[in-house]
N, CA, C and O atoms as a CHARMM CRD file, in Angstrom:
* protein
*
  252
    1    1 UNK  N      4.02300  -3.57800  -1.57600 PROA 1      0.00000
    2    1 UNK  CA     4.53100  -2.10500  -2.44000 PROA 1      0.00000
    3    1 UNK  C      3.47800  -2.53500  -3.41100 PROA 1      0.00000
    4    1 UNK  O      2.97300  -3.59800  -3.77300 PROA 1      0.00000
    5    2 UNK  N      3.35400  -1.22100  -3.69000 PROA 2      0.00000
    6    2 UNK  CA     2.29700  -0.69700  -4.63000 PROA 2      0.00000
    7    2 UNK  C      3.22600   0.39600  -5.67000 PROA 2      0.00000
    8    2 UNK  O      3.88600   1.23800  -5.06100 PROA 2      0.00000
    9    3 UNK  N      3.27500   0.40800  -6.67700 PROA 3      0.00000
   10    3 UNK  CA     3.90500   1.25100  -7.32500 PROA 3      0.00000
   11    3 UNK  C      3.52100   1.74900  -8.91100 PROA 3      0.00000
   12    3 UNK  O      3.85100   1.07500  -9.88600 PROA 3      0.00000
   13    4 UNK  N      2.84400   2.90900  -9.00700 PROA 4      0.00000
   14    4 UNK  CA     1.81100   3.32500  -9.45300 PROA 4      0.00000
   15    4 UNK  C      2.01900   4.80900 -10.27600 PROA 4      0.00000
   16    4 UNK  O      2.62200   5.71000  -9.69300 PROA 4      0.00000
   17    5 UNK  N      1.56700   4.98900 -11.46100 PROA 5      0.00000
   18    5 UNK  CA     1.94300   6.26400 -12.53900 PROA 5      0.00000
   19    5 UNK  C      1.21700   7.09500 -11.92800 PROA 5      0.00000
   20    5 UNK  O      0.27900   6.63400 -11.27800 PROA 5      0.00000
   21    6 UNK  N      1.42500   8.51500 -11.95400 PROA 6      0.00000
   22    6 UNK  CA     0.76800   9.12400 -11.12600 PROA 6      0.00000
   23    6 UNK  C     -0.35500   9.75600 -11.85200 PROA 6      0.00000
   24    6 UNK  O     -0.94200  10.67900 -11.28700 PROA 6      0.00000
   25    7 UNK  N     -0.73500   9.37300 -13.04700 PROA 7      0.00000
   26    7 UNK  CA    -2.23000   9.30800 -13.31900 PROA 7      0.00000
   27    7 UNK  C     -2.72900   8.83700 -12.27400 PROA 7      0.00000
   28    7 UNK  O     -3.50400   9.68400 -11.82700 PROA 7      0.00000
   29    8 UNK  N     -2.69100   7.32700 -11.20300 PROA 8      0.00000
   30    8 UNK  CA    -4.18500   6.49800 -10.57300 PROA 8      0.00000
   31    8 UNK  C     -4.52100   7.98200  -9.71900 PROA 8      0.00000
   32    8 UNK  O     -5.54100   7.95500  -9.03000 PROA 8      0.00000
   33    9 UNK  N     -3.79800   9.14200  -9.73000 PROA 9      0.00000
   34    9 UNK  CA    -4.70000  10.07900  -8.36100 PROA 9      0.00000
   35    9 UNK  C     -5.92900  10.21000  -9.04900 PROA 9      0.00000
   36    9 UNK  O     -6.94400   9.90500  -8.42300 PROA 9      0.00000
   37   10 UNK  N     -6.02100  10.55200 -10.05600 PROA 10     0.00000
   38   10 UNK  CA    -7.35200  10.75000 -10.93200 PROA 10     0.00000
   39   10 UNK  C     -8.14500  10.02400 -10.61300 PROA 10     0.00000
   40   10 UNK  O     -9.28900  10.47800 -10.58600 PROA 10     0.00000
   41   11 UNK  N     -7.94700   8.59500 -10.22900 PROA 11     0.00000
   42   11 UNK  CA    -9.13600   7.78800  -9.73500 PROA 11     0.00000
   43   11 UNK  C     -9.40500   7.73700  -7.64600 PROA 11     0.00000
   44   11 UNK  O    -10.19600   7.03100  -7.02100 PROA 11     0.00000
   45   12 UNK  N     -8.65100   8.51000  -7.23900 PROA 12     0.00000
   46   12 UNK  CA    -8.90900   8.92800  -5.56900 PROA 12     0.00000
   47   12 UNK  C     -9.75000   9.41800  -5.16700 PROA 12     0.00000
   48   12 UNK  O     -9.56100  10.44700  -4.51900 PROA 12     0.00000
   49   13 UNK  N    -10.92500   8.97400  -5.33800 PROA 13     0.00000
   50   13 UNK  CA   -11.41400   9.95300  -3.95700 PROA 13     0.00000
   51   13 UNK  C    -11.10400  10.67000  -2.93000 PROA 13     0.00000
   52   13 UNK  O    -10.47000  10.51800  -1.88600 PROA 13     0.00000
   53   14 UNK  N    -12.08400  12.03900  -3.80300 PROA 14     0.00000
   54   14 UNK  CA   -11.43600  13.19200  -3.19900 PROA 14     0.00000
   55   14 UNK  C    -12.61000  13.46400  -1.83800 PROA 14     0.00000
   56   14 UNK  O    -12.34800  14.09400  -0.81400 PROA 14     0.00000
   57   15 UNK  N    -13.95300  12.79100  -2.17500 PROA 15     0.00000
   58   15 UNK  CA   -14.47800  13.56800  -0.65800 PROA 15     0.00000
   59   15 UNK  C    -14.16400  12.86600   0.05600 PROA 15     0.00000
   60   15 UNK  O    -15.06200  12.71100   0.88500 PROA 15     0.00000
   61   16 UNK  N    -13.13600  12.14500   0.30000 PROA 16     0.00000
   62   16 UNK  CA   -12.47800  12.00300   2.08100 PROA 16     0.00000
   63   16 UNK  C    -11.72000  12.02700   2.42300 PROA 16     0.00000
   64   16 UNK  O    -10.90200  11.99700   1.50300 PROA 16     0.00000
   65   17 UNK  N    -11.00400  12.09500   3.82700 PROA 17     0.00000
   66   17 UNK  CA    -9.29800  12.38400   3.41700 PROA 17     0.00000
   67   17 UNK  C     -8.41100  11.57000   3.29700 PROA 17     0.00000
   68   17 UNK  O     -7.28600  11.80700   2.85500 PROA 17     0.00000
   69   18 UNK  N     -9.06600   9.92300   3.89900 PROA 18     0.00000
   70   18 UNK  CA    -8.46800   8.67600   3.53200 PROA 18     0.00000
   71   18 UNK  C     -9.07200   7.32200   3.15300 PROA 18     0.00000
   72   18 UNK  O     -9.96200   6.86800   3.87300 PROA 18     0.00000
   73   19 UNK  N     -8.74700   6.79000   2.30800 PROA 19     0.00000
   74   19 UNK  CA    -9.74100   5.73200   1.33400 PROA 19     0.00000
   75   19 UNK  C     -8.81200   4.55300   1.57900 PROA 19     0.00000
   76   19 UNK  O     -7.83700   4.75800   2.30200 PROA 19     0.00000
   77   20 UNK  N     -9.04800   3.01700   0.92200 PROA 20     0.00000
   78   20 UNK  CA    -8.49400   2.20800   0.65100 PROA 20     0.00000
   79   20 UNK  C     -8.06400   1.45600  -0.77900 PROA 20     0.00000
   80   20 UNK  O     -8.91400   0.99800  -1.54400 PROA 20     0.00000
   81   21 UNK  N     -6.62800   1.39300  -1.03300 PROA 21     0.00000
   82   21 UNK  CA    -6.38600   1.56900  -2.15800 PROA 21     0.00000
   83   21 UNK  C     -7.20400   0.12000  -2.85700 PROA 21     0.00000
   84   21 UNK  O     -7.46600   0.20600  -4.05600 PROA 21     0.00000
   85   22 UNK  N     -7.45600  -0.70600  -2.39600 PROA 22     0.00000
   86   22 UNK  CA    -8.30600  -1.70400  -3.16300 PROA 22     0.00000
   87   22 UNK  C     -9.67800  -1.68900  -3.14700 PROA 22     0.00000
   88   22 UNK  O    -10.43200  -1.94100  -4.08700 PROA 22     0.00000
   89   23 UNK  N     -9.90300  -1.43500  -2.23300 PROA 23     0.00000
   90   23 UNK  CA   -11.95700  -0.92200  -2.45800 PROA 23     0.00000
   91   23 UNK  C    -12.02200   0.02300  -2.92500 PROA 23     0.00000
   92   23 UNK  O    -12.94600  -0.12000  -3.72600 PROA 23     0.00000
   93   24 UNK  N    -11.45500   1.55300  -3.05600 PROA 24     0.00000
   94   24 UNK  CA   -11.48600   2.65100  -3.53500 PROA 24     0.00000
   95   24 UNK  C    -10.99800   2.99400  -5.14500 PROA 24     0.00000
   96   24 UNK  O    -11.61700   3.59700  -6.02200 PROA 24     0.00000
   97   25 UNK  N    -10.08900   2.57300  -5.16400 PROA 25     0.00000
   98   25 UNK  CA    -9.23900   2.98500  -6.35900 PROA 25     0.00000
   99   25 UNK  C     -8.97700   1.27900  -7.26800 PROA 25     0.00000
  100   25 UNK  O     -9.16000   1.04000  -8.46200 PROA 25     0.00000
  101   26 UNK  N     -8.46400   0.26800  -6.08300 PROA 26     0.00000
  102   26 UNK  CA    -8.29000  -0.90700  -7.37300 PROA 26     0.00000
  103   26 UNK  C     -9.72100  -1.14600  -8.73400 PROA 26     0.00000
  104   26 UNK  O     -9.75400  -0.98000  -9.95300 PROA 26     0.00000
  105   27 UNK  N    -10.70600  -1.59000  -7.72300 PROA 27     0.00000
  106   27 UNK  CA   -12.16600  -1.26800  -8.86200 PROA 27     0.00000
  107   27 UNK  C    -11.78100  -0.40400 -10.43900 PROA 27     0.00000
  108   27 UNK  O    -11.93500  -1.16400 -11.39500 PROA 27     0.00000
  109   28 UNK  N    -11.50900   0.43300 -10.67100 PROA 28     0.00000
  110   28 UNK  CA   -11.68900   1.24900 -11.51900 PROA 28     0.00000
  111   28 UNK  C     -9.92200   1.62500 -12.30400 PROA 28     0.00000
  112   28 UNK  O     -9.55700   2.51900 -13.06800 PROA 28     0.00000
  113   29 UNK  N     -9.12600   0.37700 -11.61200 PROA 29     0.00000
  114   29 UNK  CA    -7.85400   0.54700 -12.73800 PROA 29     0.00000
  115   29 UNK  C     -8.29600  -0.79100 -14.12100 PROA 29     0.00000
  116   29 UNK  O     -9.03400  -1.76600 -13.97500 PROA 29     0.00000
  117   30 UNK  N     -7.93300  -0.58600 -14.72700 PROA 30     0.00000
  118   30 UNK  CA    -7.92000  -1.96400 -15.91200 PROA 30     0.00000
  119   30 UNK  C     -6.32000  -2.65600 -16.24400 PROA 30     0.00000
  120   30 UNK  O     -6.27900  -3.42300 -17.20600 PROA 30     0.00000
  121   31 UNK  N     -5.64000  -2.52500 -15.84400 PROA 31     0.00000
  122   31 UNK  CA    -4.17700  -2.55700 -16.07500 PROA 31     0.00000
  123   31 UNK  C     -3.47100  -2.97700 -15.21300 PROA 31     0.00000
  124   31 UNK  O     -2.35000  -2.49900 -15.03900 PROA 31     0.00000
  125   32 UNK  N     -3.94300  -3.95200 -14.48100 PROA 32     0.00000
  126   32 UNK  CA    -3.17100  -4.28100 -12.69100 PROA 32     0.00000
  127   32 UNK  C     -2.24300  -5.18600 -12.76000 PROA 32     0.00000
  128   32 UNK  O     -2.90700  -6.15000 -13.14100 PROA 32     0.00000
  129   33 UNK  N     -0.56700  -5.76600 -12.60200 PROA 33     0.00000
  130   33 UNK  CA     0.10000  -6.52800 -13.17800 PROA 33     0.00000
  131   33 UNK  C      0.14800  -6.93500 -10.96500 PROA 33     0.00000
  132   33 UNK  O     -0.29200  -6.23800 -10.05100 PROA 33     0.00000
  133   34 UNK  N      0.98400  -8.51600 -10.91100 PROA 34     0.00000
  134   34 UNK  CA     0.94500  -8.45300  -9.76900 PROA 34     0.00000
  135   34 UNK  C      2.62100  -8.89200  -9.45400 PROA 34     0.00000
  136   34 UNK  O      3.35300  -7.95400  -9.76900 PROA 34     0.00000
  137   35 UNK  N      3.26800  -9.90200  -8.99700 PROA 35     0.00000
  138   35 UNK  CA     4.31300 -10.10300  -8.65600 PROA 35     0.00000
  139   35 UNK  C      4.05500 -11.32300  -7.39400 PROA 35     0.00000
  140   35 UNK  O      3.51600 -10.84400  -6.39600 PROA 35     0.00000
  141   36 UNK  N      4.19500 -11.99400  -7.35700 PROA 36     0.00000
  142   36 UNK  CA     4.22900 -13.29900  -6.51800 PROA 36     0.00000
  143   36 UNK  C      5.84700 -13.41100  -5.79000 PROA 36     0.00000
  144   36 UNK  O      6.85800 -13.19700  -6.46000 PROA 36     0.00000
  145   37 UNK  N      5.90000 -13.91300  -3.79600 PROA 37     0.00000
  146   37 UNK  CA     6.64600 -14.12800  -3.96100 PROA 37     0.00000
  147   37 UNK  C      6.71300 -14.36000  -2.54600 PROA 37     0.00000
  148   37 UNK  O      5.86000 -13.80500  -1.85300 PROA 37     0.00000
  149   38 UNK  N      7.69900 -15.18400  -1.92100 PROA 38     0.00000
  150   38 UNK  CA     8.14300 -15.98200  -0.69300 PROA 38     0.00000
  151   38 UNK  C      8.56300 -14.78800   0.28400 PROA 38     0.00000
  152   38 UNK  O      8.55300 -14.93500   1.50700 PROA 38     0.00000
  153   39 UNK  N      8.92200 -13.62900  -0.32400 PROA 39     0.00000
  154   39 UNK  CA     9.17500 -12.44900   0.73700 PROA 39     0.00000
  155   39 UNK  C      8.06700 -12.31000   2.07500 PROA 39     0.00000
  156   39 UNK  O      7.03200 -12.94600   1.87500 PROA 39     0.00000
  157   40 UNK  N      8.11100 -11.73500   3.12000 PROA 40     0.00000
  158   40 UNK  CA     7.62000 -11.53800   4.19000 PROA 40     0.00000
  159   40 UNK  C      7.50800 -10.11300   4.45000 PROA 40     0.00000
  160   40 UNK  O      8.49800  -9.42200   4.69400 PROA 40     0.00000
  161   41 UNK  N      6.29800  -9.65100   4.40100 PROA 41     0.00000
  162   41 UNK  CA     5.27900  -8.64100   3.68600 PROA 41     0.00000
  163   41 UNK  C      4.88100  -8.45400   5.23600 PROA 41     0.00000
  164   41 UNK  O      4.52200  -9.43800   5.88200 PROA 41     0.00000
  165   42 UNK  N      4.94500  -7.26800   5.77900 PROA 42     0.00000
  166   42 UNK  CA     4.21300  -6.04500   6.85700 PROA 42     0.00000
  167   42 UNK  C      3.06200  -5.05400   6.47900 PROA 42     0.00000
  168   42 UNK  O      3.50800  -4.16300   5.75500 PROA 42     0.00000
  169   43 UNK  N      1.78000  -4.92700   6.72500 PROA 43     0.00000
  170   43 UNK  CA     0.55400  -4.04100   6.44800 PROA 43     0.00000
  171   43 UNK  C      1.06200  -3.04600   6.50800 PROA 43     0.00000
  172   43 UNK  O      1.78000  -3.05500   7.50800 PROA 43     0.00000
  173   44 UNK  N      1.13300  -1.92400   5.88400 PROA 44     0.00000
  174   44 UNK  CA     1.27000  -0.57300   7.31000 PROA 44     0.00000
  175   44 UNK  C      0.17400   0.15000   7.18600 PROA 44     0.00000
  176   44 UNK  O      0.20100   1.31600   7.58200 PROA 44     0.00000
  177   45 UNK  N     -1.10500  -0.44000   6.56500 PROA 45     0.00000
  178   45 UNK  CA    -2.22400   0.09800   6.32600 PROA 45     0.00000
  179   45 UNK  C     -2.95100   1.25200   7.15400 PROA 45     0.00000
  180   45 UNK  O     -3.65900   2.22100   6.88200 PROA 45     0.00000
  181   46 UNK  N     -2.35100   0.58600   8.44800 PROA 46     0.00000
  182   46 UNK  CA    -3.13900   1.85400  10.05100 PROA 46     0.00000
  183   46 UNK  C     -1.88500   1.92900  10.83500 PROA 46     0.00000
  184   46 UNK  O     -0.99600   1.09500  11.01000 PROA 46     0.00000
  185   47 UNK  N     -2.03700   3.12100  11.25400 PROA 47     0.00000
  186   47 UNK  CA    -0.80700   3.69000  12.22000 PROA 47     0.00000
  187   47 UNK  C      0.48800   2.57000  13.08400 PROA 47     0.00000
  188   47 UNK  O      1.71300   2.63200  12.97900 PROA 47     0.00000
  189   48 UNK  N     -0.55500   1.38000  14.10400 PROA 48     0.00000
  190   48 UNK  CA    -0.10500   1.27700  14.94000 PROA 48     0.00000
  191   48 UNK  C      0.80200   0.33500  13.71200 PROA 48     0.00000
  192   48 UNK  O      2.02900   0.42800  13.76000 PROA 48     0.00000
  193   49 UNK  N      0.12800  -0.61500  12.56200 PROA 49     0.00000
  194   49 UNK  CA     1.47000  -1.66500  11.85000 PROA 49     0.00000
  195   49 UNK  C      2.57700  -0.79600  11.45300 PROA 49     0.00000
  196   49 UNK  O      3.68200  -1.26000  11.73100 PROA 49     0.00000
  197   50 UNK  N      2.56800   0.40600  10.84300 PROA 50     0.00000
  198   50 UNK  CA     3.51100   1.95100  10.76200 PROA 50     0.00000
  199   50 UNK  C      4.40900   2.33200  11.06600 PROA 50     0.00000
  200   50 UNK  O      5.40800   2.92500  10.65700 PROA 50     0.00000
  201   51 UNK  N      3.51600   1.49700  12.78000 PROA 51     0.00000
  202   51 UNK  CA     4.91000   2.29400  13.82100 PROA 51     0.00000
  203   51 UNK  C      5.76100   0.83100  14.21200 PROA 51     0.00000
  204   51 UNK  O      6.99000   0.89800  14.20700 PROA 51     0.00000
  205   52 UNK  N      5.15400  -0.37600  14.52000 PROA 52     0.00000
  206   52 UNK  CA     5.85200  -1.76900  13.96000 PROA 52     0.00000
  207   52 UNK  C      7.42500  -1.57300  13.28800 PROA 52     0.00000
  208   52 UNK  O      8.59000  -1.47800  13.67400 PROA 52     0.00000
  209   53 UNK  N      6.72200  -1.58000  12.15500 PROA 53     0.00000
  210   53 UNK  CA     7.25300  -1.31100  10.88600 PROA 53     0.00000
  211   53 UNK  C      8.47800  -1.16400  10.69300 PROA 53     0.00000
  212   53 UNK  O      9.38400  -1.89200  10.29000 PROA 53     0.00000
  213   54 UNK  N      8.35200   0.31900  11.18000 PROA 54     0.00000
  214   54 UNK  CA     9.20900   1.31800  11.31500 PROA 54     0.00000
  215   54 UNK  C     10.40200   0.70900  12.58400 PROA 54     0.00000
  216   54 UNK  O     11.61700   0.60700  12.41200 PROA 54     0.00000
  217   55 UNK  N      9.71200   0.40000  13.71500 PROA 55     0.00000
  218   55 UNK  CA    10.80000   0.18700  14.75900 PROA 55     0.00000
  219   55 UNK  C     11.86700  -1.54500  14.27200 PROA 55     0.00000
  220   55 UNK  O     13.02500  -1.94100  14.39900 PROA 55     0.00000
  221   56 UNK  N     10.14000  -2.23000  13.51600 PROA 56     0.00000
  222   56 UNK  CA    10.85300  -3.12000  12.40500 PROA 56     0.00000
  223   56 UNK  C     12.38500  -3.17300  12.55000 PROA 56     0.00000
  224   56 UNK  O     13.30400  -3.67000  13.20100 PROA 56     0.00000
  225   57 UNK  N     12.04800  -2.26600  11.43100 PROA 57     0.00000
  226   57 UNK  CA    13.74400  -2.08400  10.27500 PROA 57     0.00000
  227   57 UNK  C     14.49200  -1.25800  11.29600 PROA 57     0.00000
  228   57 UNK  O     15.68800  -1.52400  11.41500 PROA 57     0.00000
  229   58 UNK  N     13.89000  -0.11800  12.19600 PROA 58     0.00000
  230   58 UNK  CA    15.65000   0.40500  12.92600 PROA 58     0.00000
  231   58 UNK  C     16.12800  -0.86000  13.81500 PROA 58     0.00000
  232   58 UNK  O     17.01300  -0.63000  14.64000 PROA 58     0.00000
  233   59 UNK  N     15.36300  -2.83700  13.66900 PROA 59     0.00000
  234   59 UNK  CA    16.14900  -3.64200  14.72500 PROA 59     0.00000
  235   59 UNK  C     16.77800  -4.10700  13.84200 PROA 59     0.00000
  236   59 UNK  O     17.56000  -4.91100  14.34900 PROA 59     0.00000
  237   60 UNK  N     16.99500  -4.04200  11.93900 PROA 60     0.00000
  238   60 UNK  CA    17.62800  -4.88300  11.68000 PROA 60     0.00000
  239   60 UNK  C     16.82700  -5.15400  10.47900 PROA 60     0.00000
  240   60 UNK  O     17.37600  -5.35000   9.39500 PROA 60     0.00000
  241   61 UNK  N     15.04800  -5.18000  10.68600 PROA 61     0.00000
  242   61 UNK  CA    14.64500  -6.12800   9.61300 PROA 61     0.00000
  243   61 UNK  C     14.76000  -7.41400   9.44400 PROA 61     0.00000
  244   61 UNK  O     15.31400  -8.25200  10.15600 PROA 61     0.00000
  245   62 UNK  N     13.92100  -7.56900   7.95800 PROA 62     0.00000
  246   62 UNK  CA    14.30100  -9.07800   8.06000 PROA 62     0.00000
  247   62 UNK  C     15.75100  -9.90100   7.81400 PROA 62     0.00000
  248   62 UNK  O     16.30500  -9.33200   6.87400 PROA 62     0.00000
  249   63 UNK  N     16.26800 -10.59900   8.11300 PROA 63     0.00000
  250   63 UNK  CA    17.51700 -11.24300   8.61700 PROA 63     0.00000
  251   63 UNK  C     17.73500 -12.57000   7.72000 PROA 63     0.00000
  252   63 UNK  O     18.70400 -13.30100   7.92400 PROA 63     0.00000
């Protein structure tokens, strides 16, 4: 999960409909923090994985 201040939108590419936060935004942000965890993770960066995550949590998610 990424949590951003609204000001981050200033570095979002304006010339395209979609982009990668990791490749197109992070290199321009100077103050990043992370949290290391052993929790399960679902990358929802593509429609198929988002659909999987939605179904996963409808069925009870991680227990």
